[in-house]
N, C-alpha and C positions, 0 to 999 in steps of 0.2 A: 684896094684893101680887102684882105681875106677875112671873112666873118667866121667866128667860132659858132658851133652849134649851141643852142639854148641849153642852159643848165637844167638838169632833171630836178624834180621836186625835192628829192632827198639832198641834192647838192645845195639847192637854194636854202633849205632849212639849216644845213650844217654851216653855211656861210653866215646866215643871220645869227645863229647861235654863237659862232666865233666872234662876230662883231659885238654881240651882247656881252660876252665875256670880257672883251677888251674894254668896253665902256664901264663894266662893273669893276674892273681892275683900276679904274681911275684915268684911263686914257681919254684925252679930249677927242672931239670928232675928227679933227684933221689927222692926229696921230693914229687913231683907230683905222681911218680910211687908208692911210699909207701902209700900215701893217697888214691890213686885209688884202690890199692890192698886191703886195709883195708875196704874201703867203699863198694866195690862190692864182697868182699871175693874171690879175684882172687890171683893167684900166682904173684909174682913180675915180672916174665918173661912175663906173659900175659898182666899185667898192663903196662909194658914198651912198648909193641906193640901198645897199645891204645894211650899212650903218644906220641910215634913216629908218629902215624897217625895224631894226633892233631897238632903236630909241622908242618907237611907237609900240611894238608888239612884245618886246623882251625876247626871251627864248621861246622857241616853238617846237612842237613835236616833229621829229624826223620820221617821215612816212616809211613804212616797211615796203618790201617788194610786193609787186602786184602780179596776179595771175589771171588768166582767162577762166571764167567759171560759167559754163553754159547750162541754162535751165530752160524748160519749156513752161511758158505761162500763157494765160488766155490773151488773145489779141486785144481785148478791151483794156487790160491792165497795161500792156505795152504802150498802147495809144495814150493812156492817161499819164504814164511816166514820161513819155516824149513831150506831151503838152506841158507838164509841170516843169520839166527841165528847161524847155524853151522859155516859159514864162518867168522863171526865176534866174535864168542865165547860168544855171549849173550844167555840168555834163551829165549824161545819163549815168555813167559810171559813178560819178560823185554822189548823185542823188540816191542811187541804189545802195552804195556803200554806207551812206548815212542812215538810210532806212533799215538796212540789215543790222548795222551796229546798234541802233536804238532798240530793235526787236530783241536782239540777243541780250542786251543789258536789262531790258524789261523782264526777261525770263531767267535772269541770274547767270547768264553764260559769259558775262564779262567781255562782250564783243568789243574789239578794238577797231577804231576807225583810222585808217592810214592810207 
């Protein structure tokens, strides 16, 4: 069996949102699963997972593209970020993205988190 690469985060969000739209349009779980599987060429098992996420989460934000952003910060700050990421189970990128987004929002810059 040949395995497909994992879906990127924006693909996952799009699939969940499509499933949410199918459910909102009145499709039952089985029909939504079949439609989603056909549309994205997924197994029904994988499509069912997206439909279940849509039932729980509804529509979700589709993340935008990500870029590498290099900055120099004190070693103690890096160590603290690494410890917090490990303790919370978040990636370092996810943690820093959240922190910068909150900082920009606090300063009225409308930071988007994606």
